[in-house]
The first five atom37 places (N, CA, C, CB, O) and aatype in JSON, in Angstrom:
{
  "aatype": [12, 7, 14, 19, 10, 0, 15, 0, 0, 13, 1, 14, 19, 7, 14, 10, 7, 0, 0, 9, 19, 0, 7, 0, 10, 9, 19, 10, 7, 0, 18, 10, 10, 7, 0, 1, 6, 1, 1, 1, 17, 7, 7, 1, 14, 14, 16, 0, 5, 6, 13, 10, 2, 15, 11, 8, 11, 12, 7, 1, 19, 5, 18, 15, 16, 0, 5, 17, 15, 14, 1, 19, 10, 10, 7, 0, 0, 9, 9, 10, 19, 19, 7, 7, 19, 10, 13, 0, 18, 7, 16, 10, 7, 16],
  "atom_mask": [
    [1, 1, 1, 1, 1],
    [1, 1, 1, 0, 1],
    [1, 1, 1, 1, 1],
    [1, 1, 1, 1, 1],
    [1, 1, 1, 1, 1],
    [1, 1, 1, 1, 1],
    [1, 1, 1, 1, 1],
    [1, 1, 1, 1, 1],
    [1, 1, 1, 1, 1],
    [1, 1, 1, 1, 1],
    [1, 1, 1, 1, 1],
    [1, 1, 1, 1, 1],
    [1, 1, 1, 1, 1],
    [1, 1, 1, 0, 1],
    [1, 1, 1, 1, 1],
    [1, 1, 1, 1, 1],
    [1, 1, 1, 0, 1],
    [1, 1, 1, 1, 1],
    [1, 1, 1, 1, 1],
    [1, 1, 1, 1, 1],
    [1, 1, 1, 1, 1],
    [1, 1, 1, 1, 1],
    [1, 1, 1, 0, 1],
    [1, 1, 1, 1, 1],
    [1, 1, 1, 1, 1],
    [1, 1, 1, 1, 1],
    [1, 1, 1, 1, 1],
    [1, 1, 1, 1, 1],
    [1, 1, 1, 0, 1],
    [1, 1, 1, 1, 1],
    [1, 1, 1, 1, 1],
    [1, 1, 1, 1, 1],
    [1, 1, 1, 1, 1],
    [1, 1, 1, 0, 1],
    [1, 1, 1, 1, 1],
    [1, 1, 1, 1, 1],
    [1, 1, 1, 1, 1],
    [1, 1, 1, 1, 1],
    [1, 1, 1, 1, 1],
    [1, 1, 1, 1, 1],
    [1, 1, 1, 1, 1],
    [1, 1, 1, 0, 1],
    [1, 1, 1, 0, 1],
    [1, 1, 1, 1, 1],
    [1, 1, 1, 1, 1],
    [1, 1, 1, 1, 1],
    [1, 1, 1, 1, 1],
    [1, 1, 1, 1, 1],
    [1, 1, 1, 1, 1],
    [1, 1, 1, 1, 1],
    [1, 1, 1, 1, 1],
    [1, 1, 1, 1, 1],
    [1, 1, 1, 1, 1],
    [1, 1, 1, 1, 1],
    [1, 1, 1, 1, 1],
    [1, 1, 1, 1, 1],
    [1, 1, 1, 1, 1],
    [1, 1, 1, 1, 1],
    [1, 1, 1, 0, 1],
    [1, 1, 1, 1, 1],
    [1, 1, 1, 1, 1],
    [1, 1, 1, 1, 1],
    [1, 1, 1, 1, 1],
    [1, 1, 1, 1, 1],
    [1, 1, 1, 1, 1],
    [1, 1, 1, 1, 1],
    [1, 1, 1, 1, 1],
    [1, 1, 1, 1, 1],
    [1, 1, 1, 1, 1],
    [1, 1, 1, 1, 1],
    [1, 1, 1, 1, 1],
    [1, 1, 1, 1, 1],
    [1, 1, 1, 1, 1],
    [1, 1, 1, 1, 1],
    [1, 1, 1, 0, 1],
    [1, 1, 1, 1, 1],
    [1, 1, 1, 1, 1],
    [1, 1, 1, 1, 1],
    [1, 1, 1, 1, 1],
    [1, 1, 1, 1, 1],
    [1, 1, 1, 1, 1],
    [1, 1, 1, 1, 1],
    [1, 1, 1, 0, 1],
    [1, 1, 1, 0, 1],
    [1, 1, 1, 1, 1],
    [1, 1, 1, 1, 1],
    [1, 1, 1, 1, 1],
    [1, 1, 1, 1, 1],
    [1, 1, 1, 1, 1],
    [1, 1, 1, 0, 1],
    [1, 1, 1, 1, 1],
    [1, 1, 1, 1, 1],
    [1, 1, 1, 0, 1],
    [1, 1, 1, 1, 1]
  ],
  "atom_positions": [
    [[0.96, -1.26, -0.16], [0.21, -0.04, -0.07], [0.45, 0.85, -0.2], [-0.21, 0.21, 0.6], [-0.08, 1.74, -0.87]],
    [[2.2, 0.81, 1.04], [2.64, 2.62, 0.87], [3.42, 3.12, -0.96], [0.0, 0.0, 0.0], [3.6, 4.25, -1.42]],
    [[3.67, 1.97, -1.48], [4.15, 2.37, -3.03], [3.29, 3.15, -3.49], [4.29, 1.29, -4.08], [3.45, 4.34, -3.78]],
    [[2.13, 2.37, -3.59], [1.0, 3.01, -4.32], [0.78, 4.68, -3.99], [-0.36, 2.16, -3.9], [0.59, 5.45, -4.94]],
    [[0.81, 5.21, -2.56], [0.69, 6.35, -2.4], [1.62, 7.0, -2.61], [0.31, 6.58, -1.53], [1.47, 8.07, -3.19]],
    [[2.52, 6.71, -2.34], [4.21, 7.42, -2.93], [4.23, 7.84, -4.29], [5.59, 6.26, -2.93], [4.55, 8.95, -4.72]],
    [[3.75, 6.56, -5.12], [3.67, 6.68, -6.65], [2.31, 7.76, -7.1], [3.43, 4.97, -7.33], [2.42, 8.4, -8.14]],
    [[1.6, 7.83, -6.61], [0.16, 8.89, -5.94], [0.87, 10.81, -6.27], [-0.1, 8.46, -3.33], [0.64, 11.82, -6.94]],
    [[1.77, 10.29, -5.28], [2.49, 11.93, -4.69], [3.46, 12.21, -6.01], [3.72, 11.82, -2.83], [3.59, 13.2, -6.73]],
    [[3.86, 11.37, -6.0], [4.94, 11.68, -7.32], [4.52, 12.08, -9.0], [5.78, 10.27, -7.49], [4.04, 11.42, -9.92]],
    [[4.93, 13.43, -8.87], [4.6, 14.02, -10.4], [5.41, 14.0, -11.82], [4.49, 15.35, -10.23], [5.56, 14.98, -12.55]],
    [[5.67, 13.3, -11.94], [6.54, 13.49, -12.8], [6.66, 14.13, -14.16], [6.79, 12.62, -12.87], [7.3, 13.75, -15.14]],
    [[5.85, 15.25, -13.99], [5.15, 16.04, -15.18], [6.53, 17.34, -14.7], [2.89, 16.54, -14.96], [7.27, 17.93, -15.48]],
    [[6.49, 17.42, -13.74], [7.02, 18.67, -13.25], [8.97, 18.62, -13.74], [0.0, 0.0, 0.0], [9.5, 19.56, -14.34]],
    [[9.53, 17.69, -13.42], [10.61, 16.95, -14.02], [10.72, 17.27, -15.18], [10.55, 15.68, -13.98], [11.61, 17.89, -15.75]],
    [[9.5, 16.71, -15.67], [9.78, 16.51, -17.25], [9.5, 18.29, -18.32], [8.31, 15.01, -17.83], [9.82, 18.49, -19.49]],
    [[9.11, 18.86, -17.74], [8.9, 20.2, -17.77], [9.46, 20.88, -17.74], [0.0, 0.0, 0.0], [9.29, 21.87, -18.45]],
    [[11.24, 20.67, -16.28], [12.43, 21.23, -16.07], [13.36, 20.8, -17.07], [12.87, 20.98, -14.8], [14.26, 21.58, -17.38]],
    [[13.27, 19.68, -17.62], [13.9, 19.39, -18.9], [13.7, 20.07, -20.09], [13.64, 18.28, -19.19], [14.54, 20.73, -20.71]],
    [[12.66, 19.88, -20.35], [12.13, 20.4, -21.72], [12.92, 21.59, -21.37], [10.35, 20.57, -22.07], [13.84, 21.74, -22.18]],
    [[12.88, 22.51, -20.46], [12.95, 24.01, -20.16], [14.37, 23.82, -20.65], [12.61, 24.7, -18.47], [14.69, 24.06, -21.81]],
    [[15.02, 23.48, -19.93], [16.58, 23.89, -20.01], [17.11, 23.12, -20.94], [17.43, 23.73, -18.73], [18.33, 23.25, -21.05]],
    [[16.34, 21.99, -22.0], [17.0, 21.86, -23.15], [16.75, 22.73, -24.08], [0.0, 0.0, 0.0], [17.68, 22.83, -24.87]],
    [[15.38, 23.78, -24.42], [15.26, 24.83, -25.29], [16.02, 26.1, -24.5], [13.66, 25.07, -25.65], [15.8, 27.1, -25.18]],
    [[16.72, 26.39, -23.49], [17.04, 27.32, -23.23], [19.14, 27.14, -23.83], [16.38, 27.53, -21.59], [19.97, 28.04, -23.92]],
    [[19.27, 25.81, -24.08], [20.53, 25.02, -24.28], [20.51, 25.44, -25.94], [20.45, 23.13, -23.79], [21.37, 26.16, -26.46]],
    [[19.33, 24.83, -26.7], [19.49, 25.02, -27.75], [19.35, 26.88, -28.35], [18.59, 23.97, -28.21], [19.81, 27.26, -29.43]],
    [[18.65, 27.76, -27.37], [18.51, 28.98, -27.7], [19.7, 30.01, -27.65], [17.54, 29.34, -26.98], [19.83, 30.9, -28.49]],
    [[20.58, 29.81, -26.57], [21.63, 30.03, -26.44], [23.1, 29.47, -27.77], [0.0, 0.0, 0.0], [24.14, 30.0, -28.15]],
    [[22.33, 28.06, -28.13], [23.33, 27.95, -29.39], [22.76, 28.91, -30.51], [23.44, 26.3, -30.03], [23.69, 29.34, -31.19]],
    [[21.73, 29.31, -30.84], [21.25, 29.67, -31.74], [21.62, 31.01, -31.52], [20.03, 29.28, -31.93], [21.58, 31.65, -32.57]],
    [[22.0, 31.75, -30.45], [22.26, 33.42, -30.33], [23.56, 33.05, -30.38], [21.73, 34.46, -28.92], [24.02, 34.11, -30.82]],
    [[24.49, 32.35, -30.25], [26.02, 32.12, -30.71], [26.31, 32.08, -31.84], [26.6, 31.09, -30.37], [27.43, 32.51, -32.11]],
    [[25.19, 31.38, -33.3], [25.53, 31.31, -34.42], [24.9, 32.94, -34.88], [0.0, 0.0, 0.0], [25.44, 33.66, -35.72]],
    [[23.78, 33.24, -34.17], [23.76, 35.12, -34.68], [24.39, 35.71, -34.64], [23.18, 36.05, -34.3], [24.65, 36.37, -35.64]],
    [[25.14, 35.92, -33.41], [26.6, 36.55, -33.6], [27.75, 35.94, -34.25], [27.12, 36.82, -32.42], [28.78, 36.61, -34.28]],
    [[27.76, 34.55, -34.87], [29.03, 34.95, -35.93], [28.29, 35.22, -37.45], [30.35, 33.46, -36.09], [29.04, 35.38, -38.41]],
    [[27.46, 35.24, -37.57], [26.25, 35.76, -38.69], [26.33, 37.32, -38.71], [24.5, 35.28, -38.19], [26.15, 37.98, -39.73]],
    [[26.55, 37.69, -37.83], [26.37, 39.14, -37.85], [28.26, 39.95, -37.87], [25.25, 39.55, -36.17], [28.6, 41.1, -38.15]],
    [[28.96, 38.96, -37.53], [30.39, 38.92, -38.18], [30.56, 38.91, -39.57], [31.07, 37.81, -37.8], [31.29, 39.72, -40.14]],
    [[29.83, 37.92, -40.22], [29.58, 37.71, -41.85], [28.72, 38.42, -42.36], [29.17, 36.47, -42.29], [28.16, 37.91, -43.33]],
    [[28.25, 39.92, -41.92], [27.06, 40.49, -42.81], [25.9, 40.55, -42.9], [0.0, 0.0, 0.0], [25.11, 41.23, -43.55]],
    [[25.82, 39.46, -41.91], [24.42, 39.04, -41.34], [23.9, 37.82, -42.04], [0.0, 0.0, 0.0], [22.72, 37.47, -42.09]],
    [[25.41, 36.94, -42.83], [24.6, 35.43, -43.48], [25.11, 34.79, -43.05], [24.49, 34.91, -44.83], [26.08, 35.48, -42.75]],
    [[25.29, 33.91, -42.72], [26.4, 32.63, -42.2], [27.45, 32.69, -43.53], [25.49, 30.71, -42.01], [27.32, 33.26, -44.61]],
    [[28.45, 31.94, -43.05], [30.06, 31.99, -43.66], [29.75, 31.04, -44.76], [31.52, 31.39, -42.54], [28.85, 30.29, -44.38]],
    [[30.17, 30.75, -46.07], [30.56, 29.68, -46.62], [31.37, 28.37, -45.76], [31.3, 30.23, -47.61], [31.43, 28.5, -44.54]],
    [[31.72, 27.66, -46.11], [32.8, 26.56, -46.28], [33.95, 27.26, -46.14], [32.82, 25.77, -47.63], [34.38, 27.61, -45.04]],
    [[34.57, 27.55, -47.39], [35.57, 27.98, -47.92], [35.84, 29.32, -46.97], [35.35, 28.14, -49.46], [37.02, 29.6, -46.78]],
    [[35.03, 30.0, -46.48], [35.12, 31.53, -46.05], [35.38, 31.16, -44.52], [33.57, 32.61, -46.38], [35.95, 31.87, -43.7]],
    [[34.77, 29.77, -44.3], [35.0, 29.07, -42.93], [36.73, 28.75, -42.51], [34.12, 27.52, -43.05], [37.36, 29.27, -41.6]],
    [[37.14, 27.85, -43.4], [38.45, 27.36, -43.42], [39.52, 28.39, -43.72], [38.52, 26.3, -44.38], [40.6, 28.44, -43.13]],
    [[39.17, 29.14, -44.59], [40.37, 30.41, -45.29], [40.68, 31.45, -43.9], [39.43, 31.67, -46.96], [41.84, 31.74, -43.6]],
    [[39.6, 31.92, -43.17], [39.14, 33.09, -42.42], [40.22, 32.86, -41.45], [37.53, 33.13, -41.84], [40.62, 31.79, -40.99]],
    [[40.93, 34.89, -41.07], [41.67, 35.32, -40.52], [41.01, 34.62, -38.62], [41.75, 36.98, -41.1], [41.62, 34.06, -37.71]],
    [[39.6, 35.05, -38.78], [39.22, 34.68, -37.58], [38.22, 33.38, -37.37], [38.67, 35.82, -37.09], [37.27, 32.97, -38.03]],
    [[38.77, 32.97, -36.32], [38.82, 31.76, -35.9], [37.55, 31.15, -35.43], [39.71, 31.74, -35.0], [37.16, 31.79, -34.46]],
    [[36.89, 30.35, -35.66], [35.41, 29.87, -34.45], [34.83, 28.21, -34.92], [33.58, 31.31, -34.77], [34.96, 27.61, -35.99]],
    [[34.64, 28.09, -34.57], [34.83, 26.67, -33.61], [33.85, 25.83, -34.26], [0.0, 0.0, 0.0], [32.92, 26.63, -34.31]],
    [[33.45, 24.86, -34.74], [32.76, 23.91, -35.19], [31.51, 23.91, -34.68], [33.33, 22.83, -35.02], [30.67, 23.31, -35.35]],
    [[31.09, 24.53, -33.46], [29.55, 24.82, -33.02], [29.45, 25.73, -33.98], [29.12, 25.38, -31.47], [28.92, 25.5, -35.07]],
    [[30.11, 27.17, -33.53], [29.7, 27.87, -33.98], [29.45, 28.28, -35.82], [30.24, 28.42, -33.25], [28.61, 29.04, -36.3]],
    [[30.33, 27.59, -36.39], [29.71, 27.87, -37.64], [28.61, 26.45, -38.06], [31.05, 28.15, -38.81], [28.33, 26.48, -39.26]],
    [[28.15, 25.59, -37.53], [27.1, 25.32, -37.05], [25.95, 26.24, -36.99], [27.38, 24.94, -36.08], [25.24, 26.42, -37.98]],
    [[25.77, 26.71, -36.11], [25.05, 27.18, -35.11], [24.89, 28.53, -36.02], [25.75, 27.2, -33.53], [23.86, 29.2, -35.93]],
    [[25.89, 28.87, -36.87], [25.53, 30.07, -37.75], [24.71, 29.39, -38.67], [26.76, 30.89, -38.46], [23.79, 30.17, -38.9]],
    [[24.59, 28.59, -39.17], [23.73, 28.04, -40.48], [22.51, 27.78, -40.24], [24.18, 26.81, -41.1], [21.93, 27.34, -41.23]],
    [[21.58, 27.92, -38.88], [20.52, 26.77, -38.25], [19.83, 28.81, -38.85], [20.63, 25.63, -35.85], [20.48, 29.85, -38.9]],
    [[18.14, 28.52, -39.21], [17.46, 29.49, -39.87], [16.13, 30.0, -37.93], [16.5, 28.48, -41.84], [15.66, 29.56, -36.88]],
    [[16.24, 31.22, -38.85], [15.11, 31.31, -37.88], [14.02, 30.58, -37.55], [14.62, 32.14, -38.05], [13.12, 31.06, -36.87]],
    [[14.02, 29.81, -37.83], [12.83, 28.52, -37.68], [13.21, 28.17, -36.41], [12.87, 27.06, -38.81], [12.31, 27.86, -35.63]],
    [[14.3, 28.15, -36.04], [15.42, 26.85, -34.84], [14.89, 27.84, -33.73], [17.87, 26.67, -35.0], [14.81, 27.33, -32.61]],
    [[14.49, 29.32, -33.84], [14.74, 30.33, -33.02], [12.89, 30.08, -32.41], [15.41, 32.0, -33.93], [12.48, 29.99, -31.26]],
    [[12.02, 30.02, -33.91], [10.74, 30.32, -33.33], [10.08, 28.8, -32.81], [9.78, 31.15, -34.54], [9.11, 28.78, -32.05]],
    [[10.74, 27.52, -33.33], [10.68, 26.22, -32.35], [11.32, 26.64, -31.18], [0.0, 0.0, 0.0], [10.49, 26.88, -30.3]],
    [[12.49, 26.81, -30.82], [12.9, 26.31, -29.11], [12.14, 27.32, -28.75], [14.66, 26.33, -28.34], [11.81, 26.98, -27.62]],
    [[11.55, 28.52, -28.99], [10.43, 29.08, -28.74], [9.17, 28.55, -27.9], [10.12, 29.32, -29.81], [8.91, 28.65, -26.7]],
    [[8.52, 27.98, -28.88], [7.39, 27.52, -28.52], [7.73, 25.95, -27.75], [6.44, 27.54, -29.86], [6.78, 25.45, -27.14]],
    [[8.69, 25.38, -27.78], [9.15, 24.5, -26.95], [9.34, 24.68, -24.71], [10.55, 24.41, -27.84], [9.03, 23.94, -23.78]],
    [[10.05, 26.2, -24.83], [10.55, 26.64, -24.14], [9.37, 27.65, -23.35], [11.68, 27.05, -24.76], [9.82, 28.54, -22.62]],
    [[7.91, 27.51, -23.5], [6.41, 27.79, -23.53], [5.55, 26.62, -22.8], [5.93, 27.92, -25.11], [4.79, 26.85, -21.86]],
    [[5.81, 25.08, -23.48], [5.18, 24.04, -23.57], [6.23, 23.75, -22.02], [5.21, 23.09, -25.22], [5.79, 23.17, -21.03]],
    [[7.22, 24.14, -22.1], [8.03, 22.8, -21.41], [7.56, 24.08, -20.08], [0.0, 0.0, 0.0], [6.9, 23.53, -19.2]],
    [[7.77, 25.51, -19.85], [7.69, 26.19, -18.53], [6.18, 25.67, -18.55], [0.0, 0.0, 0.0], [6.51, 24.57, -18.09]],
    [[5.16, 25.58, -18.67], [3.5, 24.93, -19.03], [3.82, 23.6, -18.09], [3.01, 24.43, -21.14], [3.57, 23.75, -16.89]],
    [[4.27, 22.54, -18.45], [4.49, 21.2, -17.97], [5.05, 21.84, -16.79], [5.41, 20.1, -18.86], [4.34, 21.82, -15.79]],
    [[6.23, 22.42, -16.72], [6.59, 22.75, -15.28], [6.24, 23.2, -14.01], [7.12, 23.25, -15.32], [6.49, 22.87, -12.85]],
    [[5.26, 24.45, -14.85], [4.22, 24.84, -13.82], [2.98, 23.97, -13.2], [3.64, 25.9, -14.38], [2.27, 24.12, -12.2]],
    [[3.03, 23.07, -14.18], [1.47, 22.13, -13.98], [2.07, 21.6, -12.8], [0.84, 20.74, -15.32], [1.82, 22.04, -11.67]],
    [[3.29, 20.15, -13.18], [3.58, 19.23, -12.11], [4.13, 19.82, -10.74], [0.0, 0.0, 0.0], [4.45, 19.09, -9.8]],
    [[4.22, 21.3, -10.71], [4.75, 21.7, -9.62], [3.77, 22.5, -8.94], [5.93, 22.33, -9.85], [3.79, 22.64, -7.72]],
    [[2.78, 23.12, -9.8], [2.21, 23.91, -8.79], [0.45, 23.14, -9.06], [2.51, 25.89, -9.14], [-0.44, 23.95, -8.78]],
    [[0.07, 22.1, -9.41], [-1.19, 21.05, -9.87], [-0.99, 20.22, -8.55], [0.0, 0.0, 0.0], [-0.05, 19.82, -7.86]],
    [[-2.41, 20.17, -8.54], [-2.51, 19.33, -7.16], [-3.15, 17.94, -8.06], [-3.79, 20.17, -5.65], [-3.44, 16.9, -7.47]]
  ]
}
């Protein structure tokens, strides 16, 4: 009888929401890192040749995230809101 009461009191939605929020924040941070690189290249992502021959050294992550479209930002923002709702429901819900 004890484990049934414990499982009824445990709500996995809150930790799931927190994990989703954390993942979305990481994606948003990576997108902003790529946006900084795009700004450095005049608002466009660098080509592979520019990346290889540039005096400005950037890592593969910066090059990769510079290629992301604004759809990534929109998707991460939507996932952040959904994760926040799940987190709030799991922690504040009865």
